[in-house]
N, CA, C, O and the ligand as a Tripos MOL2 file, in Angstrom:
@<TRIPOS>MOLECULE
protein
  241   239    61     0     0
PROTEIN
NO_CHARGES

@<TRIPOS>ATOM
      1 N         -19.5080    3.3620  -13.0260 N.3       1 MET1
      2 CA        -20.0590    2.0340  -12.6980 C.3       1 MET1
      3 C         -20.6020    1.3840  -13.9940 C.2       1 MET1
      4 O         -21.3610    1.9890  -14.7510 O.2       1 MET1
      5 N         -20.1930    0.1770  -14.1980 N.am      2 SER2
      6 CA        -20.6610   -0.5290  -15.3920 C.3       2 SER2
      7 C         -21.4060   -1.7960  -14.9520 C.2       2 SER2
      8 O         -21.3030   -2.2560  -13.8150 O.2       2 SER2
      9 N         -22.1420   -2.3200  -15.8930 N.am      3 LYS3
     10 CA        -22.9140   -3.5170  -15.5940 C.3       3 LYS3
     11 C         -22.6130   -4.5930  -16.6050 C.2       3 LYS3
     12 O         -22.4500   -4.3240  -17.7950 O.2       3 LYS3
     13 N         -22.5420   -5.7940  -16.1280 N.am      4 ILE4
     14 CA        -22.5110   -6.9160  -17.0270 C.3       4 ILE4
     15 C         -23.4830   -7.9590  -16.5170 C.2       4 ILE4
     16 O         -23.9550   -7.8900  -15.3830 O.2       4 ILE4
     17 N         -23.7700   -8.9120  -17.3580 N.am      5 LYS5
     18 CA        -24.5380  -10.0500  -16.9020 C.3       5 LYS5
     19 C         -23.6300  -11.2610  -16.8760 C.2       5 LYS5
     20 O         -22.8610  -11.5080  -17.8050 O.2       5 LYS5
     21 N         -23.7350  -11.9940  -15.8140 N.am      6 CYS6
     22 CA        -22.9610  -13.2270  -15.7000 C.3       6 CYS6
     23 C         -23.1980  -14.0810  -16.9520 C.2       6 CYS6
     24 O         -24.3320  -14.3000  -17.3770 O.2       6 CYS6
     25 N         -22.1240  -14.5370  -17.5040 N.am      7 ARG7
     26 CA        -22.2410  -15.2970  -18.7620 C.3       7 ARG7
     27 C         -22.8970  -16.6420  -18.5510 C.2       7 ARG7
     28 O         -23.3720  -17.2680  -19.4990 O.2       7 ARG7
     29 N         -22.9230  -17.0780  -17.3270 N.am      8 ASN8
     30 CA        -23.4980  -18.3750  -17.0680 C.3       8 ASN8
     31 C         -24.9610  -18.2620  -16.6490 C.2       8 ASN8
     32 O         -25.8360  -18.8620  -17.2730 O.2       8 ASN8
     33 N         -25.2240  -17.4990  -15.6040 N.am      9 CYS9
     34 CA        -26.5670  -17.5050  -15.0400 C.3       9 CYS9
     35 C         -27.3340  -16.2290  -15.3610 C.2       9 CYS9
     36 O         -28.5390  -16.1530  -15.1210 O.2       9 CYS9
     37 N         -26.6580  -15.2450  -15.8910 N.am     10 GLY10
     38 CA        -27.3630  -14.0220  -16.2860 C.3      10 GLY10
     39 C         -27.5460  -13.0290  -15.1570 C.2      10 GLY10
     40 O         -28.1820  -11.9940  -15.3540 O.2      10 GLY10
     41 N         -27.0180  -13.3080  -14.0000 N.am     11 LYS11
     42 CA        -27.1250  -12.3920  -12.8810 C.3      11 LYS11
     43 C         -26.3970  -11.0890  -13.2060 C.2      11 LYS11
     44 O         -25.3140  -11.0800  -13.7920 O.2      11 LYS11
     45 N         -27.0390   -9.9850  -12.8000 N.am     12 GLU12
     46 CA        -26.4370   -8.7010  -13.1290 C.3      12 GLU12
     47 C         -25.3470   -8.3310  -12.1230 C.2      12 GLU12
     48 O         -25.5350   -8.4470  -10.9120 O.2      12 GLU12
     49 N         -24.2400   -7.8970  -12.6320 N.am     13 LEU13
     50 CA        -23.1330   -7.4980  -11.7720 C.3      13 LEU13
     51 C         -22.7720   -6.0450  -12.0650 C.2      13 LEU13
     52 O         -22.8010   -5.6120  -13.2170 O.2      13 LEU13
     53 N         -22.4390   -5.3150  -11.0460 N.am     14 THR14
     54 CA        -21.9740   -3.9520  -11.2720 C.3      14 THR14
     55 C         -20.5250   -3.8450  -10.7850 C.2      14 THR14
     56 O         -20.1090   -4.5210   -9.8450 O.2      14 THR14
     57 N         -19.7920   -2.9910  -11.4440 N.am     15 TYR15
     58 CA        -18.3910   -2.8460  -11.0930 C.3      15 TYR15
     59 C         -17.9090   -1.4860  -11.5420 C.2      15 TYR15
     60 O         -18.4790   -0.8700  -12.4430 O.2      15 TYR15
     61 N         -16.8660   -1.0330  -10.9090 N.am     16 ASN16
     62 CA        -16.1940    0.1900  -11.3320 C.3      16 ASN16
     63 C         -15.0720   -0.1510  -12.3050 C.2      16 ASN16
     64 O         -14.9440    0.4340  -13.3810 O.2      16 ASN16
     65 N         -14.2880   -1.0940  -11.8960 N.am     17 VAL17
     66 CA        -13.2350   -1.5900  -12.7770 C.3      17 VAL17
     67 C         -13.3750   -3.0990  -12.8370 C.2      17 VAL17
     68 O         -13.8660   -3.7260  -11.8980 O.2      17 VAL17
     69 N         -12.9490   -3.6660  -13.9250 N.am     18 ILE18
     70 CA        -13.1420   -5.0920  -14.1110 C.3      18 ILE18
     71 C         -12.5030   -5.8920  -12.9960 C.2      18 ILE18
     72 O         -12.9980   -6.9570  -12.6270 O.2      18 ILE18
     73 N         -11.4200   -5.3920  -12.4630 N.am     19 SER19
     74 CA        -10.7570   -6.1620  -11.4060 C.3      19 SER19
     75 C         -11.5760   -6.2290  -10.1210 C.2      19 SER19
     76 O         -11.2140   -6.9630   -9.2010 O.2      19 SER19
     77 N         -12.6750   -5.4740  -10.0430 N.am     20 ASP20
     78 CA        -13.5950   -5.6230   -8.9250 C.3      20 ASP20
     79 C         -14.2180   -7.0200   -8.9100 C.2      20 ASP20
     80 O         -14.6510   -7.5220   -7.8730 O.2      20 ASP20
     81 N         -14.2460   -7.6140  -10.0760 N.am     21 ILE21
     82 CA        -14.8830   -8.9160  -10.2090 C.3      21 ILE21
     83 C         -13.8130   -9.9390  -10.5790 C.2      21 ILE21
     84 O         -13.5040  -10.1160  -11.7570 O.2      21 ILE21
     85 N         -13.2540  -10.6040   -9.5900 N.am     22 PRO22
     86 CA        -12.1820  -11.5480   -9.8530 C.3      22 PRO22
     87 C         -12.6350  -12.6570  -10.7890 C.2      22 PRO22
     88 O         -11.8230  -13.2550  -11.4950 O.2      22 PRO22
     89 N         -13.9340  -12.9300  -10.7910 N.am     23 THR23
     90 CA        -14.4490  -14.0130  -11.6170 C.3      23 THR23
     91 C         -15.0270  -13.5150  -12.9150 C.2      23 THR23
     92 O         -15.6990  -14.2660  -13.6220 O.2      23 THR23
     93 N         -14.7770  -12.2490  -13.2460 N.am     24 PHE24
     94 CA        -15.2820  -11.6580  -14.4730 C.3      24 PHE24
     95 C         -15.0740  -12.5900  -15.6590 C.2      24 PHE24
     96 O         -13.9920  -13.1690  -15.7550 O.2      24 PHE24
     97 N         -16.0130  -12.7770  -16.5600 N.am     25 PRO25
     98 CA        -17.3330  -12.1380  -16.5850 C.3      25 PRO25
     99 C         -18.4250  -12.9820  -15.9300 C.2      25 PRO25
    100 O         -19.5570  -13.0410  -16.4110 O.2      25 PRO25
    101 N         -18.0740  -13.6160  -14.8520 N.am     26 PHE26
    102 CA        -19.0630  -14.4390  -14.1480 C.3      26 PHE26
    103 C         -19.3200  -13.8670  -12.7680 C.2      26 PHE26
    104 O         -18.5030  -13.1120  -12.2400 O.2      26 PHE26
    105 N         -20.4660  -14.2300  -12.1770 N.am     27 CYS27
    106 CA        -20.7940  -13.6840  -10.8670 C.3      27 CYS27
    107 C         -20.0440  -14.4050   -9.7680 C.2      27 CYS27
    108 O         -19.8610  -13.8680   -8.6750 O.2      27 CYS27
    109 N         -19.6140  -15.6090  -10.0540 N.am     28 SER28
    110 CA        -19.0000  -16.3920   -9.0060 C.3      28 SER28
    111 C         -18.0820  -17.4410   -9.6060 C.2      28 SER28
    112 O         -18.1400  -17.7550  -10.7950 O.2      28 SER28
    113 N         -17.2420  -17.9640   -8.7450 N.am     29 LYS29
    114 CA        -16.3090  -18.9800   -9.1880 C.3      29 LYS29
    115 C         -17.0820  -20.1830   -9.7530 C.2      29 LYS29
    116 O         -16.6530  -20.8290  -10.7090 O.2      29 LYS29
    117 N         -18.2180  -20.4540   -9.1370 N.am     30 ARG30
    118 CA        -18.9730  -21.6120   -9.5860 C.3      30 ARG30
    119 C         -19.4220  -21.4540  -11.0330 C.2      30 ARG30
    120 O         -19.2900  -22.3630  -11.8520 O.2      30 ARG30
    121 N         -19.9530  -20.2750  -11.3170 N.am     31 CYS31
    122 CA        -20.4020  -20.0120  -12.6770 C.3      31 CYS31
    123 C         -19.2290  -20.1160  -13.6570 C.2      31 CYS31
    124 O         -19.3610  -20.6270  -14.7680 O.2      31 CYS31
    125 N         -18.1190  -19.6310  -13.2190 N.am     32 LYS32
    126 CA        -16.9380  -19.6870  -14.0630 C.3      32 LYS32
    127 C         -16.5720  -21.1330  -14.3710 C.2      32 LYS32
    128 O         -16.2750  -21.4860  -15.5120 O.2      32 LYS32
    129 N         -16.6010  -21.9450  -13.3490 N.am     33 LEU33
    130 CA        -16.2420  -23.3440  -13.5370 C.3      33 LEU33
    131 C         -17.2520  -24.0440  -14.4390 C.2      33 LEU33
    132 O         -16.8800  -24.8540  -15.2880 O.2      33 LEU33
    133 N         -18.5210  -23.7290  -14.2490 N.am     34 VAL34
    134 CA        -19.5380  -24.3190  -15.1130 C.3      34 VAL34
    135 C         -19.2500  -23.9790  -16.5500 C.2      34 VAL34
    136 O         -19.3240  -24.8230  -17.4430 O.2      34 VAL34
    137 N         -18.9140  -22.7010  -16.7550 N.am     35 ASP35
    138 CA        -18.6540  -22.2740  -18.1180 C.3      35 ASP35
    139 C         -17.4020  -22.9290  -18.6740 C.2      35 ASP35
    140 O         -17.3520  -23.2990  -19.8470 O.2      35 ASP35
    141 N         -16.4060  -23.0670  -17.8370 N.am     36 LEU36
    142 CA        -15.1890  -23.7610  -18.2670 C.3      36 LEU36
    143 C         -15.5190  -25.1690  -18.7080 C.2      36 LEU36
    144 O         -14.9410  -25.6770  -19.6700 O.2      36 LEU36
    145 N         -16.4330  -25.7920  -18.0190 N.am     37 GLY37
    146 CA        -16.8680  -27.1390  -18.3920 C.3      37 GLY37
    147 C         -17.3820  -27.1540  -19.8240 C.2      37 GLY37
    148 O         -17.1530  -28.1010  -20.5770 O.2      37 GLY37
    149 N         -18.0840  -26.0790  -20.1840 N.am     38 GLN38
    150 CA        -18.5800  -25.9830  -21.5510 C.3      38 GLN38
    151 C         -17.4420  -25.8270  -22.5430 C.2      38 GLN38
    152 O         -17.4730  -26.3570  -23.6540 O.2      38 GLN38
    153 N         -16.4360  -25.0790  -22.1030 N.am     39 TRP39
    154 CA        -15.2990  -24.9260  -23.0090 C.3      39 TRP39
    155 C         -14.6670  -26.2500  -23.3000 C.2      39 TRP39
    156 O         -14.2600  -26.5310  -24.4280 O.2      39 TRP39
    157 N         -14.5860  -27.0720  -22.2690 N.am     40 PHE40
    158 CA        -13.9330  -28.3660  -22.4730 C.3      40 PHE40
    159 C         -14.7390  -29.2620  -23.3920 C.2      40 PHE40
    160 O         -14.2130  -30.2120  -23.9720 O.2      40 PHE40
    161 N         -16.0170  -28.9520  -23.5190 N.am     41 ASP41
    162 CA        -16.8160  -29.6830  -24.4660 C.3      41 ASP41
    163 C         -16.5080  -29.2860  -25.9150 C.2      41 ASP41
    164 O         -16.9910  -29.9020  -26.8650 O.2      41 ASP41
    165 N         -15.7050  -28.2560  -26.0470 N.am     42 GLY42
    166 CA        -15.3400  -27.8060  -27.3890 C.3      42 GLY42
    167 C         -16.3140  -26.7630  -27.9260 C.2      42 GLY42
    168 O         -16.2290  -26.3470  -29.0820 O.2      42 GLY42
    169 N         -17.2340  -26.3540  -27.0690 N.am     43 GLU43
    170 CA        -18.2060  -25.3570  -27.4810 C.3      43 GLU43
    171 C         -17.5400  -23.9930  -27.7110 C.2      43 GLU43
    172 O         -17.7770  -23.3230  -28.7160 O.2      43 GLU43
    173 N         -16.7210  -23.6210  -26.7690 N.am     44 MET44
    174 CA        -16.0240  -22.3440  -26.8830 C.3      44 MET44
    175 C         -14.5330  -22.5910  -26.7180 C.2      44 MET44
    176 O         -14.0940  -23.6370  -26.2400 O.2      44 MET44
    177 N         -13.7900  -21.6060  -27.1230 N.am     45 ARG45
    178 CA        -12.3430  -21.7390  -26.9720 C.3      45 ARG45
    179 C         -11.7990  -20.5030  -26.3120 C.2      45 ARG45
    180 O         -12.2750  -19.3910  -26.5420 O.2      45 ARG45
    181 N         -10.8030  -20.7080  -25.4960 N.am     46 ILE46
    182 CA        -10.1340  -19.5650  -24.8900 C.3      46 ILE46
    183 C          -8.7040  -19.5950  -25.3730 C.2      46 ILE46
    184 O          -8.0570  -20.6420  -25.3860 O.2      46 ILE46
    185 N          -8.2310  -18.4660  -25.7610 N.am     47 GLU47
    186 CA         -6.9330  -18.4140  -26.3990 C.3      47 GLU47
    187 C          -5.7990  -18.5810  -25.3890 C.2      47 GLU47
    188 O          -4.8220  -19.2860  -25.6430 O.2      47 GLU47
    189 N          -5.9420  -17.9300  -24.2580 N.am     48 GLU48
    190 CA         -4.9060  -18.0690  -23.2450 C.3      48 GLU48
    191 C          -5.5650  -17.9660  -21.8870 C.2      48 GLU48
    192 O          -6.5880  -17.2990  -21.7310 O.2      48 GLU48
    193 N          -4.9830  -18.6220  -20.9130 N.am     49 PRO49
    194 CA         -5.5610  -18.5300  -19.5570 C.3      49 PRO49
    195 C          -5.6390  -17.0990  -19.0830 C.2      49 PRO49
    196 O          -4.6180  -16.4260  -18.9440 O.2      49 PRO49
    197 N          -6.8230  -16.6430  -18.8390 N.am     50 THR50
    198 CA         -7.0060  -15.2620  -18.4110 C.3      50 THR50
    199 C          -6.6330  -15.1020  -16.9590 C.2      50 THR50
    200 O          -7.4800  -15.2000  -16.0710 O.2      50 THR50
    201 N          -5.3790  -14.8600  -16.7270 N.am     51 THR51
    202 CA         -4.9070  -14.7290  -15.3560 C.3      51 THR51
    203 C          -4.8520  -13.2570  -14.9750 C.2      51 THR51
    204 O          -3.8220  -12.7430  -14.5400 O.2      51 THR51
    205 N          -5.9760  -12.6030  -15.1480 N.am     52 SER52
    206 CA         -6.0620  -11.1520  -14.9080 C.3      52 SER52
    207 C          -4.9160  -10.6090  -14.0530 C.2      52 SER52
    208 O          -5.0670  -10.3900  -12.8510 O.2      52 SER52
    209 N          -3.8290  -10.4080  -14.6650 N.am     53 ASP53
    210 CA         -2.6710   -9.8560  -13.9540 C.3      53 ASP53
    211 C          -2.9170   -8.4020  -13.5820 C.2      53 ASP53
    212 O          -2.2580   -7.5000  -14.1000 O.2      53 ASP53
    213 N          -3.8410   -8.1860  -12.7070 N.am     54 GLN54
    214 CA         -4.2350   -6.8430  -12.2450 C.3      54 GLN54
    215 C          -3.4900   -5.6560  -12.8460 C.2      54 GLN54
    216 O          -3.3990   -4.6020  -12.2170 O.2      54 GLN54
    217 N          -2.9750   -5.8110  -14.0180 N.am     55 LEU55
    218 CA         -2.2780   -4.7400  -14.7020 C.3      55 LEU55
    219 C          -1.2110   -4.0600  -13.8120 C.2      55 LEU55
    220 O          -0.4440   -4.7360  -13.1270 O.2      55 LEU55
    221 N          -1.1780   -2.7620  -13.8330 N.am     56 GLU56
    222 CA         -0.0900   -2.0780  -13.1260 C.3      56 GLU56
    223 C          -0.2700   -2.0650  -11.6100 C.2      56 GLU56
    224 O           0.6860   -2.1890  -10.8450 O.2      56 GLU56
    225 N          -1.5390   -1.9090  -11.2040 N.am     57 ASN57
    226 CA         -1.7680   -1.5950   -9.8060 C.3      57 ASN57
    227 C          -1.8210   -2.8040   -8.8790 C.2      57 ASN57
    228 O          -2.5900   -2.8040   -7.9180 O.2      57 ASN57
    229 N          -1.0420   -3.8060   -9.1380 N.am     58 ASP58
    230 CA         -1.0460   -4.9610   -8.2660 C.3      58 ASP58
    231 C          -0.0900   -4.7040   -7.1200 C.2      58 ASP58
    232 O           1.1250   -4.8530   -7.2500 O.2      58 ASP58
    233 N          -0.6580   -4.3230   -6.0120 N.am     59 ASP59
    234 CA          0.1640   -3.8400   -4.9140 C.3      59 ASP59
    235 C          -0.0990   -4.6110   -3.6340 C.2      59 ASP59
    236 O          -0.0070   -4.0600   -2.5370 O.2      59 ASP59
    237 N          -0.4230   -5.8670   -3.7770 N.am     60 THR60
    238 CA         -0.7950   -6.6130   -2.5750 C.3      60 THR60
    239 C           0.4160   -7.0730   -1.8350 C.2      60 THR60
    240 O           0.2940   -7.7190   -0.7940 O.2      60 THR60
    241 ZN        -23.5450  -16.5120  -12.4060 Zn       61 ZN61
@<TRIPOS>BOND
     1     1     2 1
     2     2     3 1
     3     3     4 2
     4     3     5 am
     5     5     6 1
     6     6     7 1
     7     7     8 2
     8     7     9 am
     9     9    10 1
    10    10    11 1
    11    11    12 2
    12    11    13 am
    13    13    14 1
    14    14    15 1
    15    15    16 2
    16    15    17 am
    17    17    18 1
    18    18    19 1
    19    19    20 2
    20    19    21 am
    21    21    22 1
    22    22    23 1
    23    23    24 2
    24    23    25 am
    25    25    26 1
    26    26    27 1
    27    27    28 2
    28    27    29 am
    29    29    30 1
    30    30    31 1
    31    31    32 2
    32    31    33 am
    33    33    34 1
    34    34    35 1
    35    35    36 2
    36    35    37 am
    37    37    38 1
    38    38    39 1
    39    39    40 2
    40    39    41 am
    41    41    42 1
    42    42    43 1
    43    43    44 2
    44    43    45 am
    45    45    46 1
    46    46    47 1
    47    47    48 2
    48    47    49 am
    49    49    50 1
    50    50    51 1
    51    51    52 2
    52    51    53 am
    53    53    54 1
    54    54    55 1
    55    55    56 2
    56    55    57 am
    57    57    58 1
    58    58    59 1
    59    59    60 2
    60    59    61 am
    61    61    62 1
    62    62    63 1
    63    63    64 2
    64    63    65 am
    65    65    66 1
    66    66    67 1
    67    67    68 2
    68    67    69 am
    69    69    70 1
    70    70    71 1
    71    71    72 2
    72    71    73 am
    73    73    74 1
    74    74    75 1
    75    75    76 2
    76    75    77 am
    77    77    78 1
    78    78    79 1
    79    79    80 2
    80    79    81 am
    81    81    82 1
    82    82    83 1
    83    83    84 2
    84    83    85 am
    85    85    86 1
    86    86    87 1
    87    87    88 2
    88    87    89 am
    89    89    90 1
    90    90    91 1
    91    91    92 2
    92    91    93 am
    93    93    94 1
    94    94    95 1
    95    95    96 2
    96    95    97 am
    97    97    98 1
    98    98    99 1
    99    99   100 2
   100    99   101 am
   101   101   102 1
   102   102   103 1
   103   103   104 2
   104   103   105 am
   105   105   106 1
   106   106   107 1
   107   107   108 2
   108   107   109 am
   109   109   110 1
   110   110   111 1
   111   111   112 2
   112   111   113 am
   113   113   114 1
   114   114   115 1
   115   115   116 2
   116   115   117 am
   117   117   118 1
   118   118   119 1
   119   119   120 2
   120   119   121 am
   121   121   122 1
   122   122   123 1
   123   123   124 2
   124   123   125 am
   125   125   126 1
   126   126   127 1
   127   127   128 2
   128   127   129 am
   129   129   130 1
   130   130   131 1
   131   131   132 2
   132   131   133 am
   133   133   134 1
   134   134   135 1
   135   135   136 2
   136   135   137 am
   137   137   138 1
   138   138   139 1
   139   139   140 2
   140   139   141 am
   141   141   142 1
   142   142   143 1
   143   143   144 2
   144   143   145 am
   145   145   146 1
   146   146   147 1
   147   147   148 2
   148   147   149 am
   149   149   150 1
   150   150   151 1
   151   151   152 2
   152   151   153 am
   153   153   154 1
   154   154   155 1
   155   155   156 2
   156   155   157 am
   157   157   158 1
   158   158   159 1
   159   159   160 2
   160   159   161 am
   161   161   162 1
   162   162   163 1
   163   163   164 2
   164   163   165 am
   165   165   166 1
   166   166   167 1
   167   167   168 2
   168   167   169 am
   169   169   170 1
   170   170   171 1
   171   171   172 2
   172   171   173 am
   173   173   174 1
   174   174   175 1
   175   175   176 2
   176   175   177 am
   177   177   178 1
   178   178   179 1
   179   179   180 2
   180   179   181 am
   181   181   182 1
   182   182   183 1
   183   183   184 2
   184   183   185 am
   185   185   186 1
   186   186   187 1
   187   187   188 2
   188   187   189 am
   189   189   190 1
   190   190   191 1
   191   191   192 2
   192   191   193 am
   193   193   194 1
   194   194   195 1
   195   195   196 2
   196   195   197 am
   197   197   198 1
   198   198   199 1
   199   199   200 2
   200   199   201 am
   201   201   202 1
   202   202   203 1
   203   203   204 2
   204   203   205 am
   205   205   206 1
   206   206   207 1
   207   207   208 2
   208   207   209 am
   209   209   210 1
   210   210   211 1
   211   211   212 2
   212   211   213 am
   213   213   214 1
   214   214   215 1
   215   215   216 2
   216   215   217 am
   217   217   218 1
   218   218   219 1
   219   219   220 2
   220   219   221 am
   221   221   222 1
   222   222   223 1
   223   223   224 2
   224   223   225 am
   225   225   226 1
   226   226   227 1
   227   227   228 2
   228   227   229 am
   229   229   230 1
   230   230   231 1
   231   231   232 2
   232   231   233 am
   233   233   234 1
   234   234   235 1
   235   235   236 2
   236   235   237 am
   237   237   238 1
   238   238   239 1
   239   239   240 2
@<TRIPOS>SUBSTRUCTURE
     1 MET1         2 RESIDUE 1 A MET
     2 SER2         6 RESIDUE 1 A SER
     3 LYS3        10 RESIDUE 1 A LYS
     4 ILE4        14 RESIDUE 1 A ILE
     5 LYS5        18 RESIDUE 1 A LYS
     6 CYS6        22 RESIDUE 1 A CYS
     7 ARG7        26 RESIDUE 1 A ARG
     8 ASN8        30 RESIDUE 1 A ASN
     9 CYS9        34 RESIDUE 1 A CYS
    10 GLY10       38 RESIDUE 1 A GLY
    11 LYS11       42 RESIDUE 1 A LYS
    12 GLU12       46 RESIDUE 1 A GLU
    13 LEU13       50 RESIDUE 1 A LEU
    14 THR14       54 RESIDUE 1 A THR
    15 TYR15       58 RESIDUE 1 A TYR
    16 ASN16       62 RESIDUE 1 A ASN
    17 VAL17       66 RESIDUE 1 A VAL
    18 ILE18       70 RESIDUE 1 A ILE
    19 SER19       74 RESIDUE 1 A SER
    20 ASP20       78 RESIDUE 1 A ASP
    21 ILE21       82 RESIDUE 1 A ILE
    22 PRO22       86 RESIDUE 1 A PRO
    23 THR23       90 RESIDUE 1 A THR
    24 PHE24       94 RESIDUE 1 A PHE
    25 PRO25       98 RESIDUE 1 A PRO
    26 PHE26      102 RESIDUE 1 A PHE
    27 CYS27      106 RESIDUE 1 A CYS
    28 SER28      110 RESIDUE 1 A SER
    29 LYS29      114 RESIDUE 1 A LYS
    30 ARG30      118 RESIDUE 1 A ARG
    31 CYS31      122 RESIDUE 1 A CYS
    32 LYS32      126 RESIDUE 1 A LYS
    33 LEU33      130 RESIDUE 1 A LEU
    34 VAL34      134 RESIDUE 1 A VAL
    35 ASP35      138 RESIDUE 1 A ASP
    36 LEU36      142 RESIDUE 1 A LEU
    37 GLY37      146 RESIDUE 1 A GLY
    38 GLN38      150 RESIDUE 1 A GLN
    39 TRP39      154 RESIDUE 1 A TRP
    40 PHE40      158 RESIDUE 1 A PHE
    41 ASP41      162 RESIDUE 1 A ASP
    42 GLY42      166 RESIDUE 1 A GLY
    43 GLU43      170 RESIDUE 1 A GLU
    44 MET44      174 RESIDUE 1 A MET
    45 ARG45      178 RESIDUE 1 A ARG
    46 ILE46      182 RESIDUE 1 A ILE
    47 GLU47      186 RESIDUE 1 A GLU
    48 GLU48      190 RESIDUE 1 A GLU
    49 PRO49      194 RESIDUE 1 A PRO
    50 THR50      198 RESIDUE 1 A THR
    51 THR51      202 RESIDUE 1 A THR
    52 SER52      206 RESIDUE 1 A SER
    53 ASP53      210 RESIDUE 1 A ASP
    54 GLN54      214 RESIDUE 1 A GLN
    55 LEU55      218 RESIDUE 1 A LEU
    56 GLU56      222 RESIDUE 1 A GLU
    57 ASN57      226 RESIDUE 1 A ASN
    58 ASP58      230 RESIDUE 1 A ASP
    59 ASP59      234 RESIDUE 1 A ASP
    60 THR60      238 RESIDUE 1 A THR
    61 ZN61       241 GROUP 0 **** ****
């Protein structure tokens, strides 16, 4: 089990694997969107859309 803090609000999240948190590294979609808003301000940059392609075990 690992812990991260939401990049937006600082809420602590626990997970076994990163894919447990679809909104990683945020606690929720809302926080993610808020942070994306900051990116669009030019504050941060993202190299490529992180479409967490659940790696190998995508078996849905
Ligand atoms: Zn959050």
